[in-house]
N, C-alpha and C positions, 0 to 999 in steps of 0.2 A: 465772328470769325472763329473757326475751330483750329486749334494749334496743338500738334503733337510735340510735347516737350521731352526730348530724349537727352536727359542730363540728370546728374545726381545732386542730392541735397545732403547736408551734413548728417553723420560724420563721413569722412574726416572734415574738419572745419577749416576752410580757407576762403579767400575772397570769392572765388568762382562759385563754390557750393552755397555760400551764404547768399550771393546775389540771385541764384536760381530759386532758393527758398523764398526770398523776398518777392521775386517776380510772381511766383505761383500764388503766394498769399495775397498780393496786390490785385491779381486778376480773378480772385475768388476761389482758389484752390483747385484740386484735381477733380474734374467733372466726372471721372470714373467712379469716385467715391462719395461725392456730395453734389447735390443738384440745386443748391441755393443760388440765387441771382448774384452775378459777379458785382462786387461793390464798385462805386465810382463811375459806373456807366462807360467803362472802357470798351466793352463789346468784344472782349477776347475770352474764349472758352478754352481752358487748358486741359489736355489729356496727358497725364504725366507717366512716363516710363522712367523710374528711378534707377538709371543705369550706373549703379555703384559697383566698382570693381575693387575698391580698397576700403578698409575700415579705419586705418591709422595712417598718419603721414609717412611712416616708414615703408608702407606697401605701395605708395604712389609711384607709378612708372615702372615697377618691376613686373616680372613675368611669373605667373603661377598657372598651373595646369587647369585650375578651376575657372580662370578668367574667360577662356574661349567658350566654355559651357555657359557661363553667365551671359556672355555676349549674345550667343544664339538665342537664349531665352528672352533677353530684352528685345531683340529684333523681332521675334515672333509676337511679342506683346504689341509692338508698334504696328505691325502689319494687321494684327487682329483689331486694334483700335481704328485703323484706316477703314475697315469694312463694317465693323460693328457700329461705329458712331459717325461715319462719314467724314472723317478728318482728312483734309487734303493738303495741309501745310505742315512741313517737317522742320522743326527747330532743333539745331545741333550746335554743339560747342567744339570746334576743332582742337586738336591736341597741340601741345608745345612740341619742340624738337626732341622727341624720344622715339626710339625704334618701336618698342612695344605699343606705345600710344598711336604711332602712325599706322601700324598694322591693324589696330582696332578701328581707326578711321576708314581704312580701306574696306574692311568687312562690313561696317555699318552702311557705307555708301553702296556697296555691291548689293546687299540684301534689302535695304530699305528704300533707297532713293527712287528706284523704278516705280514704287507703288504710290508715290505722292506727287501731286501736281507741281507744288512749289517747295523749294528747299531754302532754308534761312540759316545762315551761319552767324553766330554771335561770338566774336573773337575776344575771349578773355585772356588769352596768352599771345605773346608776340614772338616773332623771329623764326617761324616755321620754315618759310621759304629760304632764308639764309642758311638755316641748318641743313635743309635738303641739298643745297649746292655743295656743301663741304663734307657731308657725312654719309650720303647714300649714292648709289650708282645712278648713271644716266637713265637706264630703263626704269628704275624705281621712281625717279623724278617724273618721267613721262607718265607712268601709271597713276601717280598721284594727281597729275593734271587731268587725265582722262576721267577720273572718278570724281574730282572735286571742283573742276572748272565750271563756270557759267551757272552758279547758284543765283537764285532770283534776288536775294538781298543779303548783303553782308553788313552786320552791325559791328562797328569798331568803337573803341573807347576813347580814341584821341587821333589827332592828325598823324602822329608817328605811326600808329597802328594801321593806317590805310595800306601800308606796303604789302602785307600778306594778301589782303583782299584784292588789291590791284593786280598782283602777279597771278592770282587765280582767276582773273578776268570776271569778277562778279558783275552781274547785270546792273546792279545798283549798290552803292555804298552809302551808309548813313553813319555819322559820328554821333554817338550818344554816350556821354560820360556817366559813370555809375552814380547812384545816389542812395542815401540811407535815411531811415527814420531818425529824427533828431534825438540823440541819446541823452541830451542834457537841456531840456527846455527851460530849466531854472538856472541857466548859466549866469545871468546878471545878478540874480538874487543870492545864489549860494556859492558859486565857484569864483566869480570875478572878485568879490571882496577879499577872499582868502589869498588869491593870486596877487592882488595889489598890495596886501599887507606884507607878503614875503618879499615883493619887489622893494618896498620902502625900507625893509630891514636890511637888505643887502646893498642898497644904493650908496650909502656912505663908503662902503669898502671899495667901490670903483673909483672914487676920487681921493683915495689915500687917507681917509679919516680912520681913526681908531674904531675898533669894534670887536666884538667877540667872535668866536667861530660861527660860521654860517654855511649850511649845506644847501646846494642847489640840487633839486630832485630831477633826475633825467630818467626817461622811460624808453626802453626798447621793447617793442611788442611785435613779434613775427616768429616764423619758424627759426629755430636757433641753428643757423648754418653759416658757413663762411660767405656764401654768395649773397645771403640776405644782409650781410654786413656786421654780424655779431662781433667778430674778432677785431674789426676796424673800430667798432664802438668802444671796446675795451681799451685798445691802444690810445684812442682819442681821449678817453677819460684820464688815463695815466699821464698823457702829455699835458692836458689842460691843468691838472692838479700840480704838476711840476712847474708850470708857468706861474701859477698863483703863488706857489711856495717861493719861487725865485724872486718874485716882486714883493714878497712879504705881505701878501694879501691873506686875509683870514677866510676867503671864499674857498670852498672845495666842492667838487662835483661828486654826487652819489648816483650810481646807475642801478635801476631796477630792471632786470631782464625777465620778460614773460614770454613763454612760448615753449613748444616741444622740440626736442632734439630729434632730427631725422636719422642721424648716424651715430653709432656708439663711439666711434673714434673721435668725432668732434665733441661729444660730451666729455670724453676723457681729456681732450686737449683743453677744453674750457676749465675743467677742474684743476688741471695743472697750472693754467695761466693765472688762476685766482690766487695761487700761492706766491706769486712774484711780489716783492716788496713795493713795487710802484703802484700796486692796486690796494695798498693799505693806507689808512688815514692816521694822522697823529692821535694820540690817546685823548687829547682834549676834545675830540669830536665824538667820543663814545656816547655821551648823553643824547646827542642829536641822532646818531645812528641807532641808538637804543629805541628811539621813538618809532623807527621803521622796523623794529623787531629783527635787527640784524645781529648775527653772531660775530664774535671776535675770534681771531686766531690765537694760537698758543702763547704768543708773545704779549698778548693783551691789546694789540693794535686793532681797531675796528676795520672791517673791510669796506672798500668803496663800492662793492658790488653786492646786490641781493638777487637771488634767483627764485622766482615764484613758480616756474612750470607753466603749464597751460592754464589760462584763466578765461572766464567768460561771465556774462551776466553782471550782477552787482560787483563782483570782485574786479572785473575788467573796468567797469565804469569808475570804481573807486581809484584804481591805479591811474587812469587818465586825470581824474579830478584832483588828485593829490600831487601831481607832478608839475614841474616848472618848465620843462622842455621835453620835446619828443625827438628821438634819434632813430633814423632809419636809413643807414648808409648802404643801400642795396646795390648789387650789380648782378642780380639773379638773371639767368639766361632767358627766362620766359616772362620777365616782369613786363606788365603792360599798362598798369594803372596805379597800383599801390593804394588799395582801398583803405588800408590802415591809416594812410595820410589824411584821408577825408574824415575818418573818425577822430583823429587828433585835432583837425580843424574845428570840428563840431564842439570840442571841449575848449576851444580858444587857446590851444597850446602852441607856442612858438616851435618851429620844426627845423631840424637839421637833416637834410637828405641829399641825395646825389643827383648830378646832372646826367641821369641815366634814362635813355630812351624817352618815353613820354612824360616822365615825372615833372620836368620844368614847366610843362603846359598847365599844370594844376595851380601854379603860383603866379602872383602878380609880377610884371616885369621888374627886374632888378632886385628880386627878393634876396636878402643877404644870407639866408640859411642854406643855399645850394652850394655844394662842393663837388670836386671831381671824384670819380670812383677811386677806391683804394688810396685815400688820402687822409689818414688820421691827423696829420699836421694841419691841414686846412680845416678839418672839423674842430680841432682844439681852438683855432682862432675864431671860427664861426660861433662857437659856444659863447665866447665873451661878447662878440658883436650883437648877437641876438638877445643876450641877457640884459643889455643896456636899454632895451625897449620894455615898457611896463608890462605888457601882456601880449597875447596873440589875438586881441579883439578883432584886428583886421582880417585874420584868417577865419574867425568865427563868422564875420559878415560875408566873407567869400563863400563859406559853406552854405549860408542861408540863400545866397543868390544863385549858386550854381549846382550844388550837390545834394539837394533835398530829394527825398524819395518820391514826393509828388511830382516834381519836375521830371525825374527819371521815368516814372511809370507813364506819364502822359506822352512824353516823346517816344517811348518805346511802343506804346499802343498805336500811336499815329503811324509810325514807320511800318509796323506789322500789317495794319489795315490796308496800306497802299499796295501790298503784295497781292491781296485778294482782289482789290479793285482793278488790277491789271490782268486778271484772268482773260 
């Protein structure tokens, strides 16, 4: 099966672009540039148009004069591939609810869809149709339906995410959750023993026994925005540490923040928030914070927050491996899956996240780390509940059952091949 993949790969780096890169690599790469046999016998030949309109997170969703020019060039590439290589199947990722992105979808469908026999949508964002109802005019809604209705296959990431595909009346809808290569195959040998040792060290402090200062290492890894939950995470850390201090516990939470700021004003707000006394730790915790290479403020009190900026590769793996908890209190308007949660599961990390859209579907029933959106008080309570469990081994096992890259690629290839079989 020949597939025209009209989608971008990193940069910028986020869940969607990362999954496109993984898909292309799994199916053997771009056949326009390499003619090696596709690995794994999946039978999918990809012809890739790297439709990148932004180089940084700050540019995503914005309008620049060069973007329509880029778009025309990408569409011409797609049409050229259609005739040069005989590619009849068009793979596309619809936009979230943003005007500039919607106009991009319109133009791509107008220019490209008539040349291809089958159109496949892979819905990496959610909430487009709800946004259309509240943010654009009736004629614009109708135009969107005329251009985007009746695609041959819509691939969605969860049950919740079926809504957009159903409202656009896709001929067929397939649920396929994302999957990633195992980032820590040595979990039991290298990570689990350290995690258990830290649990044993803090366990007496939960039952009122004496002990020295102990830091719980919490990780936030996402774009540093309010919608992704950054400021709720800061407030939850402050509230949890206040609860521990009130109960005379020597436990304290330390938050490592990793990710890029999309807006300068949110970066400024973050810097101001760090100066508040509730995000400082007692001086007795300085040696423990020093192990994390954290700076102290002018008063000598160590901070409960460390900011790393964007991390990837070994630094990202190290941040996951060295943490005790993962915190992702998102209410992002286009959140559809939360790929970073799957990464945390792979590292066996207990997780605190929100009951937002499809995220609860990723977890076992009754998982204690789910909280309401915009609820730092619930998060502070959930921190303590989740910390009473030794590790996140159950989430590691869930990852191995449901979210491996091999499972994802096999299910995706099977769904794609059914499109061609229905010609």
